[in-house]
Every structure is written in structure tokens, then in C-alpha cells.
mmCIF file of the N, C-alpha and C atoms, coordinates in Angstrom:
data_MODEL
# 
_entry.id   MODEL 
# 
loop_
_atom_site.group_PDB 
_atom_site.id 
_atom_site.type_symbol 
_atom_site.label_atom_id 
_atom_site.label_alt_id 
_atom_site.label_comp_id 
_atom_site.label_asym_id 
_atom_site.label_entity_id 
_atom_site.label_seq_id 
_atom_site.pdbx_PDB_ins_code 
_atom_site.Cartn_x 
_atom_site.Cartn_y 
_atom_site.Cartn_z 
_atom_site.occupancy 
_atom_site.B_iso_or_equiv 
_atom_site.pdbx_formal_charge 
_atom_site.auth_seq_id 
_atom_site.auth_comp_id 
_atom_site.auth_asym_id 
_atom_site.auth_atom_id 
_atom_site.pdbx_PDB_model_num 
ATOM 1   N N  . MET A 1 1  ? 0.784  -1.125 -0.006 1.00 0.00 ? 1  MET A N  1 
ATOM 2   C CA . MET A 1 1  ? 0.053  -0.032 -0.011 1.00 0.00 ? 1  MET A CA 1 
ATOM 3   C C  . MET A 1 1  ? 0.936  1.418  -0.186 1.00 0.00 ? 1  MET A C  1 
ATOM 4   N N  . GLU A 1 2  ? 0.651  2.296  -0.836 1.00 0.00 ? 2  GLU A N  1 
ATOM 5   C CA . GLU A 1 2  ? 1.217  3.558  -0.994 1.00 0.00 ? 2  GLU A CA 1 
ATOM 6   C C  . GLU A 1 2  ? 1.068  4.370  0.404  1.00 0.00 ? 2  GLU A C  1 
ATOM 7   N N  . LYS A 1 3  ? 2.220  5.117  0.682  1.00 0.00 ? 3  LYS A N  1 
ATOM 8   C CA . LYS A 1 3  ? 1.977  5.850  2.065  1.00 0.00 ? 3  LYS A CA 1 
ATOM 9   C C  . LYS A 1 3  ? 1.561  7.221  1.383  1.00 0.00 ? 3  LYS A C  1 
ATOM 10  N N  . ILE A 1 4  ? 0.435  7.666  2.149  1.00 0.00 ? 4  ILE A N  1 
ATOM 11  C CA . ILE A 1 4  ? -0.446 8.871  1.907  1.00 0.00 ? 4  ILE A CA 1 
ATOM 12  C C  . ILE A 1 4  ? -0.158 10.014 2.687  1.00 0.00 ? 4  ILE A C  1 
ATOM 13  N N  . ASP A 1 5  ? 0.501  10.924 2.267  1.00 0.00 ? 5  ASP A N  1 
ATOM 14  C CA . ASP A 1 5  ? 0.559  12.275 3.141  1.00 0.00 ? 5  ASP A CA 1 
ATOM 15  C C  . ASP A 1 5  ? -0.576 13.262 2.770  1.00 0.00 ? 5  ASP A C  1 
ATOM 16  N N  . TYR A 1 6  ? -1.184 13.712 3.808  1.00 0.00 ? 6  TYR A N  1 
ATOM 17  C CA . TYR A 1 6  ? -2.295 14.676 3.425  1.00 0.00 ? 6  TYR A CA 1 
ATOM 18  C C  . TYR A 1 6  ? -2.014 16.181 3.467  1.00 0.00 ? 6  TYR A C  1 
ATOM 19  N N  . PHE A 1 7  ? -0.927 16.336 4.388  1.00 0.00 ? 7  PHE A N  1 
ATOM 20  C CA . PHE A 1 7  ? -0.341 17.902 4.459  1.00 0.00 ? 7  PHE A CA 1 
ATOM 21  C C  . PHE A 1 7  ? 0.886  17.671 4.481  1.00 0.00 ? 7  PHE A C  1 
ATOM 22  N N  . ASP A 1 8  ? 1.704  18.661 3.512  1.00 0.00 ? 8  ASP A N  1 
ATOM 23  C CA . ASP A 1 8  ? 3.086  18.694 3.545  1.00 0.00 ? 8  ASP A CA 1 
ATOM 24  C C  . ASP A 1 8  ? 3.732  19.589 4.565  1.00 0.00 ? 8  ASP A C  1 
ATOM 25  N N  . TYR A 1 9  ? 3.377  19.221 5.731  1.00 0.00 ? 9  TYR A N  1 
ATOM 26  C CA . TYR A 1 9  ? 3.973  19.977 6.780  1.00 0.00 ? 9  TYR A CA 1 
ATOM 27  C C  . TYR A 1 9  ? 5.641  20.104 7.141  1.00 0.00 ? 9  TYR A C  1 
ATOM 28  N N  . LYS A 1 10 ? 6.149  19.155 6.714  1.00 0.00 ? 10 LYS A N  1 
ATOM 29  C CA . LYS A 1 10 ? 7.677  18.985 6.563  1.00 0.00 ? 10 LYS A CA 1 
ATOM 30  C C  . LYS A 1 10 ? 8.221  20.019 5.664  1.00 0.00 ? 10 LYS A C  1 
ATOM 31  N N  . ARG A 1 11 ? 7.750  20.170 4.509  1.00 0.00 ? 11 ARG A N  1 
ATOM 32  C CA . ARG A 1 11 ? 8.268  21.285 3.651  1.00 0.00 ? 11 ARG A CA 1 
ATOM 33  C C  . ARG A 1 11 ? 8.191  22.508 4.341  1.00 0.00 ? 11 ARG A C  1 
ATOM 34  N N  . LEU A 1 12 ? 7.053  22.895 4.729  1.00 0.00 ? 12 LEU A N  1 
ATOM 35  C CA . LEU A 1 12 ? 6.673  24.289 5.284  1.00 0.00 ? 12 LEU A CA 1 
ATOM 36  C C  . LEU A 1 12 ? 7.492  24.482 6.662  1.00 0.00 ? 12 LEU A C  1 
ATOM 37  N N  . ALA A 1 13 ? 7.849  23.499 7.409  1.00 0.00 ? 13 ALA A N  1 
ATOM 38  C CA . ALA A 1 13 ? 8.676  23.460 8.516  1.00 0.00 ? 13 ALA A CA 1 
ATOM 39  C C  . ALA A 1 13 ? 10.155 23.827 7.978  1.00 0.00 ? 13 ALA A C  1 
ATOM 40  N N  . ARG A 1 14 ? 10.613 23.243 7.028  1.00 0.00 ? 14 ARG A N  1 
ATOM 41  C CA . ARG A 1 14 ? 11.781 23.514 6.396  1.00 0.00 ? 14 ARG A CA 1 
ATOM 42  C C  . ARG A 1 14 ? 11.864 25.017 6.082  1.00 0.00 ? 14 ARG A C  1 
ATOM 43  N N  . LYS A 1 15 ? 10.709 25.537 5.313  1.00 0.00 ? 15 LYS A N  1 
ATOM 44  C CA . LYS A 1 15 ? 10.850 26.704 4.645  1.00 0.00 ? 15 LYS A CA 1 
ATOM 45  C C  . LYS A 1 15 ? 11.026 27.810 5.799  1.00 0.00 ? 15 LYS A C  1 
ATOM 46  N N  . MET A 1 16 ? 10.019 27.712 7.128  1.00 0.00 ? 16 MET A N  1 
ATOM 47  C CA . MET A 1 16 ? 10.156 28.278 8.201  1.00 0.00 ? 16 MET A CA 1 
ATOM 48  C C  . MET A 1 16 ? 11.371 28.217 8.996  1.00 0.00 ? 16 MET A C  1 
ATOM 49  N N  . LYS A 1 17 ? 12.274 27.435 8.647  1.00 0.00 ? 17 LYS A N  1 
ATOM 50  C CA . LYS A 1 17 ? 13.354 27.109 9.384  1.00 0.00 ? 17 LYS A CA 1 
ATOM 51  C C  . LYS A 1 17 ? 12.956 26.629 10.793 1.00 0.00 ? 17 LYS A C  1 
ATOM 52  N N  . VAL A 1 18 ? 12.186 25.783 11.192 1.00 0.00 ? 18 VAL A N  1 
ATOM 53  C CA . VAL A 1 18 ? 11.800 25.139 12.220 1.00 0.00 ? 18 VAL A CA 1 
ATOM 54  C C  . VAL A 1 18 ? 12.947 24.303 12.577 1.00 0.00 ? 18 VAL A C  1 
ATOM 55  N N  . PRO A 1 19 ? 13.499 24.266 13.900 1.00 0.00 ? 19 PRO A N  1 
ATOM 56  C CA . PRO A 1 19 ? 14.639 23.255 14.038 1.00 0.00 ? 19 PRO A CA 1 
ATOM 57  C C  . PRO A 1 19 ? 14.004 22.014 14.226 1.00 0.00 ? 19 PRO A C  1 
ATOM 58  N N  . ASP A 1 20 ? 14.951 20.872 13.868 1.00 0.00 ? 20 ASP A N  1 
ATOM 59  C CA . ASP A 1 20 ? 14.375 19.432 13.975 1.00 0.00 ? 20 ASP A CA 1 
ATOM 60  C C  . ASP A 1 20 ? 13.729 19.168 14.997 1.00 0.00 ? 20 ASP A C  1 
ATOM 61  N N  . THR A 1 21 ? 14.602 19.391 16.119 1.00 0.00 ? 21 THR A N  1 
ATOM 62  C CA . THR A 1 21 ? 14.246 19.097 17.642 1.00 0.00 ? 21 THR A CA 1 
ATOM 63  C C  . THR A 1 21 ? 12.833 19.756 17.810 1.00 0.00 ? 21 THR A C  1 
ATOM 64  N N  . VAL A 1 22 ? 12.459 20.949 17.411 1.00 0.00 ? 22 VAL A N  1 
ATOM 65  C CA . VAL A 1 22 ? 11.106 21.612 17.829 1.00 0.00 ? 22 VAL A CA 1 
ATOM 66  C C  . VAL A 1 22 ? 10.113 20.976 16.960 1.00 0.00 ? 22 VAL A C  1 
ATOM 67  N N  . LEU A 1 23 ? 10.396 20.564 15.744 1.00 0.00 ? 23 LEU A N  1 
ATOM 68  C CA . LEU A 1 23 ? 9.285  19.833 14.942 1.00 0.00 ? 23 LEU A CA 1 
ATOM 69  C C  . LEU A 1 23 ? 9.048  18.358 15.631 1.00 0.00 ? 23 LEU A C  1 
ATOM 70  N N  . LYS A 1 24 ? 10.228 17.623 16.107 1.00 0.00 ? 24 LYS A N  1 
ATOM 71  C CA . LYS A 1 24 ? 9.901  16.329 16.584 1.00 0.00 ? 24 LYS A CA 1 
ATOM 72  C C  . LYS A 1 24 ? 9.136  16.487 17.706 1.00 0.00 ? 24 LYS A C  1 
ATOM 73  N N  . LYS A 1 25 ? 9.240  17.563 18.506 1.00 0.00 ? 25 LYS A N  1 
ATOM 74  C CA . LYS A 1 25 ? 8.330  17.921 19.826 1.00 0.00 ? 25 LYS A CA 1 
ATOM 75  C C  . LYS A 1 25 ? 6.998  17.988 19.425 1.00 0.00 ? 25 LYS A C  1 
ATOM 76  N N  . ILE A 1 26 ? 6.813  19.084 18.444 1.00 0.00 ? 26 ILE A N  1 
ATOM 77  C CA . ILE A 1 26 ? 5.373  19.169 18.268 1.00 0.00 ? 26 ILE A CA 1 
ATOM 78  C C  . ILE A 1 26 ? 4.602  17.848 17.750 1.00 0.00 ? 26 ILE A C  1 
ATOM 79  N N  . GLU A 1 27 ? 5.638  17.280 16.817 1.00 0.00 ? 27 GLU A N  1 
ATOM 80  C CA . GLU A 1 27 ? 4.859  15.649 16.342 1.00 0.00 ? 27 GLU A CA 1 
ATOM 81  C C  . GLU A 1 27 ? 4.528  14.756 17.401 1.00 0.00 ? 27 GLU A C  1 
ATOM 82  N N  . ARG A 1 28 ? 5.567  14.663 18.559 1.00 0.00 ? 28 ARG A N  1 
ATOM 83  C CA . ARG A 1 28 ? 5.036  13.957 19.823 1.00 0.00 ? 28 ARG A CA 1 
ATOM 84  C C  . ARG A 1 28 ? 3.835  14.459 20.456 1.00 0.00 ? 28 ARG A C  1 
ATOM 85  N N  . GLU A 1 29 ? 3.920  15.623 20.653 1.00 0.00 ? 29 GLU A N  1 
ATOM 86  C CA . GLU A 1 29 ? 2.587  16.326 21.300 1.00 0.00 ? 29 GLU A CA 1 
ATOM 87  C C  . GLU A 1 29 ? 1.484  15.881 20.512 1.00 0.00 ? 29 GLU A C  1 
ATOM 88  N N  . VAL A 1 30 ? 1.390  16.132 19.356 1.00 0.00 ? 30 VAL A N  1 
ATOM 89  C CA . VAL A 1 30 ? 0.210  15.990 18.545 1.00 0.00 ? 30 VAL A CA 1 
ATOM 90  C C  . VAL A 1 30 ? -0.117 14.535 18.268 1.00 0.00 ? 30 VAL A C  1 
ATOM 91  N N  . LYS A 1 31 ? 0.901  13.657 18.285 1.00 0.00 ? 31 LYS A N  1 
ATOM 92  C CA . LYS A 1 31 ? 0.445  12.171 18.054 1.00 0.00 ? 31 LYS A CA 1 
ATOM 93  C C  . LYS A 1 31 ? -0.221 11.741 19.284 1.00 0.00 ? 31 LYS A C  1 
ATOM 94  N N  . LYS A 1 32 ? 0.216  12.359 20.659 1.00 0.00 ? 32 LYS A N  1 
ATOM 95  C CA . LYS A 1 32 ? -0.681 12.071 21.730 1.00 0.00 ? 32 LYS A CA 1 
ATOM 96  C C  . LYS A 1 32 ? -2.440 12.183 21.572 1.00 0.00 ? 32 LYS A C  1 
ATOM 97  N N  . GLU A 1 33 ? -2.549 13.221 20.867 1.00 0.00 ? 33 GLU A N  1 
ATOM 98  C CA . GLU A 1 33 ? -3.898 13.870 20.741 1.00 0.00 ? 33 GLU A CA 1 
ATOM 99  C C  . GLU A 1 33 ? -4.751 12.844 19.888 1.00 0.00 ? 33 GLU A C  1 
ATOM 100 N N  . PHE A 1 34 ? -3.842 12.651 18.512 1.00 0.00 ? 34 PHE A N  1 
ATOM 101 C CA . PHE A 1 34 ? -4.407 12.037 17.379 1.00 0.00 ? 34 PHE A CA 1 
ATOM 102 C C  . PHE A 1 34 ? -3.759 10.593 17.067 1.00 0.00 ? 34 PHE A C  1 
ATOM 103 N N  . PRO A 1 35 ? -3.594 9.636  17.869 1.00 0.00 ? 35 PRO A N  1 
ATOM 104 C CA . PRO A 1 35 ? -2.699 8.583  17.747 1.00 0.00 ? 35 PRO A CA 1 
ATOM 105 C C  . PRO A 1 35 ? -3.061 7.883  16.564 1.00 0.00 ? 35 PRO A C  1 
ATOM 106 N N  . SER A 1 36 ? -4.281 7.692  15.993 1.00 0.00 ? 36 SER A N  1 
ATOM 107 C CA . SER A 1 36 ? -4.747 6.809  14.926 1.00 0.00 ? 36 SER A CA 1 
ATOM 108 C C  . SER A 1 36 ? -5.365 7.479  13.751 1.00 0.00 ? 36 SER A C  1 
ATOM 109 N N  . ASP A 1 37 ? -5.222 8.721  13.788 1.00 0.00 ? 37 ASP A N  1 
ATOM 110 C CA . ASP A 1 37 ? -5.849 9.445  12.622 1.00 0.00 ? 37 ASP A CA 1 
ATOM 111 C C  . ASP A 1 37 ? -4.925 10.486 12.084 1.00 0.00 ? 37 ASP A C  1 
ATOM 112 N N  . LYS A 1 38 ? -4.137 10.087 10.978 1.00 0.00 ? 38 LYS A N  1 
ATOM 113 C CA . LYS A 1 38 ? -3.011 10.453 10.244 1.00 0.00 ? 38 LYS A CA 1 
ATOM 114 C C  . LYS A 1 38 ? -3.336 12.045 9.854  1.00 0.00 ? 38 LYS A C  1 
ATOM 115 N N  . MET A 1 39 ? -4.600 12.034 9.046  1.00 0.00 ? 39 MET A N  1 
ATOM 116 C CA . MET A 1 39 ? -5.175 13.259 8.555  1.00 0.00 ? 39 MET A CA 1 
ATOM 117 C C  . MET A 1 39 ? -5.149 14.515 9.807  1.00 0.00 ? 39 MET A C  1 
ATOM 118 N N  . LEU A 1 40 ? -5.965 14.164 10.733 1.00 0.00 ? 40 LEU A N  1 
ATOM 119 C CA . LEU A 1 40 ? -5.860 15.236 11.870 1.00 0.00 ? 40 LEU A CA 1 
ATOM 120 C C  . LEU A 1 40 ? -4.411 15.381 12.496 1.00 0.00 ? 40 LEU A C  1 
ATOM 121 N N  . TYR A 1 41 ? -3.651 14.439 12.411 1.00 0.00 ? 41 TYR A N  1 
ATOM 122 C CA . TYR A 1 41 ? -2.262 14.329 13.032 1.00 0.00 ? 41 TYR A CA 1 
ATOM 123 C C  . TYR A 1 41 ? -1.495 15.582 12.129 1.00 0.00 ? 41 TYR A C  1 
ATOM 124 N N  . GLU A 1 42 ? -1.377 15.289 10.979 1.00 0.00 ? 42 GLU A N  1 
ATOM 125 C CA . GLU A 1 42 ? -0.978 16.140 9.944  1.00 0.00 ? 42 GLU A CA 1 
ATOM 126 C C  . GLU A 1 42 ? -1.395 17.608 10.083 1.00 0.00 ? 42 GLU A C  1 
ATOM 127 N N  . LEU A 1 43 ? -2.688 17.620 9.977  1.00 0.00 ? 43 LEU A N  1 
ATOM 128 C CA . LEU A 1 43 ? -3.306 18.984 9.923  1.00 0.00 ? 43 LEU A CA 1 
ATOM 129 C C  . LEU A 1 43 ? -2.816 19.741 11.268 1.00 0.00 ? 43 LEU A C  1 
ATOM 130 N N  . HIS A 1 44 ? -2.782 19.126 12.232 1.00 0.00 ? 44 HIS A N  1 
ATOM 131 C CA . HIS A 1 44 ? -2.630 19.807 13.648 1.00 0.00 ? 44 HIS A CA 1 
ATOM 132 C C  . HIS A 1 44 ? -1.138 20.175 13.789 1.00 0.00 ? 44 HIS A C  1 
ATOM 133 N N  . VAL A 1 45 ? -0.134 19.465 13.337 1.00 0.00 ? 45 VAL A N  1 
ATOM 134 C CA . VAL A 1 45 ? 1.106  19.674 13.166 1.00 0.00 ? 45 VAL A CA 1 
ATOM 135 C C  . VAL A 1 45 ? 1.404  20.994 12.262 1.00 0.00 ? 45 VAL A C  1 
ATOM 136 N N  . LEU A 1 46 ? 0.795  20.794 11.203 1.00 0.00 ? 46 LEU A N  1 
ATOM 137 C CA . LEU A 1 46 ? 0.908  22.150 10.086 1.00 0.00 ? 46 LEU A CA 1 
ATOM 138 C C  . LEU A 1 46 ? 0.334  23.391 10.907 1.00 0.00 ? 46 LEU A C  1 
ATOM 139 N N  . ARG A 1 47 ? -0.679 23.251 11.363 1.00 0.00 ? 47 ARG A N  1 
ATOM 140 C CA . ARG A 1 47 ? -1.199 24.544 12.073 1.00 0.00 ? 47 ARG A CA 1 
ATOM 141 C C  . ARG A 1 47 ? -0.171 24.899 13.161 1.00 0.00 ? 47 ARG A C  1 
ATOM 142 N N  . ALA A 1 48 ? 0.331  23.956 13.864 1.00 0.00 ? 48 ALA A N  1 
ATOM 143 C CA . ALA A 1 48 ? 1.267  24.433 15.114 1.00 0.00 ? 48 ALA A CA 1 
ATOM 144 C C  . ALA A 1 48 ? 2.542  25.086 14.405 1.00 0.00 ? 48 ALA A C  1 
ATOM 145 N N  . VAL A 1 49 ? 2.865  24.393 13.256 1.00 0.00 ? 49 VAL A N  1 
ATOM 146 C CA . VAL A 1 49 ? 4.024  25.089 12.494 1.00 0.00 ? 49 VAL A CA 1 
ATOM 147 C C  . VAL A 1 49 ? 3.790  26.496 12.224 1.00 0.00 ? 49 VAL A C  1 
ATOM 148 N N  . ARG A 1 50 ? 2.572  26.816 11.498 1.00 0.00 ? 50 ARG A N  1 
ATOM 149 C CA . ARG A 1 50 ? 2.197  27.933 10.966 1.00 0.00 ? 50 ARG A CA 1 
ATOM 150 C C  . ARG A 1 50 ? 1.880  28.894 11.863 1.00 0.00 ? 50 ARG A C  1 
ATOM 151 N N  . SER A 1 51 ? 1.318  28.634 13.268 1.00 0.00 ? 51 SER A N  1 
ATOM 152 C CA . SER A 1 51 ? 1.098  29.660 14.314 1.00 0.00 ? 51 SER A CA 1 
ATOM 153 C C  . SER A 1 51 ? 2.392  30.070 14.768 1.00 0.00 ? 51 SER A C  1 
ATOM 154 N N  . LYS A 1 52 ? 3.503  29.547 14.427 1.00 0.00 ? 52 LYS A N  1 
ATOM 155 C CA . LYS A 1 52 ? 4.768  30.284 14.974 1.00 0.00 ? 52 LYS A CA 1 
ATOM 156 C C  . LYS A 1 52 ? 4.825  30.122 16.607 1.00 0.00 ? 52 LYS A C  1 
ATOM 157 N N  . TYR A 1 53 ? 3.813  29.555 17.400 1.00 0.00 ? 53 TYR A N  1 
ATOM 158 C CA . TYR A 1 53 ? 4.027  29.468 18.889 1.00 0.00 ? 53 TYR A CA 1 
ATOM 159 C C  . TYR A 1 53 ? 5.442  28.995 19.143 1.00 0.00 ? 53 TYR A C  1 
ATOM 160 N N  . TRP A 1 54 ? 6.114  28.129 18.406 1.00 0.00 ? 54 TRP A N  1 
ATOM 161 C CA . TRP A 1 54 ? 7.279  27.554 18.937 1.00 0.00 ? 54 TRP A CA 1 
ATOM 162 C C  . TRP A 1 54 ? 8.596  28.494 19.006 1.00 0.00 ? 54 TRP A C  1 
ATOM 163 N N  . GLN A 1 55 ? 8.101  29.710 18.220 1.00 0.00 ? 55 GLN A N  1 
ATOM 164 C CA . GLN A 1 55 ? 9.324  30.556 18.165 1.00 0.00 ? 55 GLN A CA 1 
ATOM 165 C C  . GLN A 1 55 ? 9.609  31.402 19.551 1.00 0.00 ? 55 GLN A C  1 
ATOM 166 N N  . LYS A 1 56 ? 10.754 31.613 19.749 1.00 0.00 ? 56 LYS A N  1 
ATOM 167 C CA . LYS A 1 56 ? 10.982 32.272 21.198 1.00 0.00 ? 56 LYS A CA 1 
ATOM 168 C C  . LYS A 1 56 ? 11.002 33.697 20.830 1.00 0.00 ? 56 LYS A C  1 
ATOM 169 N N  . ASP A 1 57 ? 10.468 34.547 21.983 1.00 0.00 ? 57 ASP A N  1 
ATOM 170 C CA . ASP A 1 57 ? 10.313 35.739 21.916 1.00 0.00 ? 57 ASP A CA 1 
ATOM 171 C C  . ASP A 1 57 ? 11.813 36.477 21.579 1.00 0.00 ? 57 ASP A C  1 
ATOM 172 N N  . LYS A 1 58 ? 11.692 37.612 20.749 1.00 0.00 ? 58 LYS A N  1 
ATOM 173 C CA . LYS A 1 58 ? 13.185 38.115 20.623 1.00 0.00 ? 58 LYS A CA 1 
ATOM 174 C C  . LYS A 1 58 ? 13.239 39.580 21.262 1.00 0.00 ? 58 LYS A C  1 
# 
């Protein structure tokens, strides 16, 4: 069976220069909320990356 990706959040994360450690932390947190729904998992990771909440105050 082919691997399906619903939202390309990894490409956006690279474009936004999200550190790998931060992306992994977001993925772990979201996986707790949506352990068996890949579409919602990817959507919420994407939204977390886009929100820029992970950026530290400058």
C-alpha cells in the first residue's frame, strides 16, 4: 500500500526554518492527541508550525 501524506508540513517547517528538535517535539505532542488519525495529526502539526508559537520571543 502506498504511503499517503495529506499535508506537507515538513516542507513548510523547512521553509520556516523550524529546528528539527522543535518539529519532533510538536509531532510527539500532536501524536498524543491523534494517535490513529493521520489526517488530523498532519493537519494539527501543520497548524502548530504555521502558528509560530514555537518561536522564542526576541
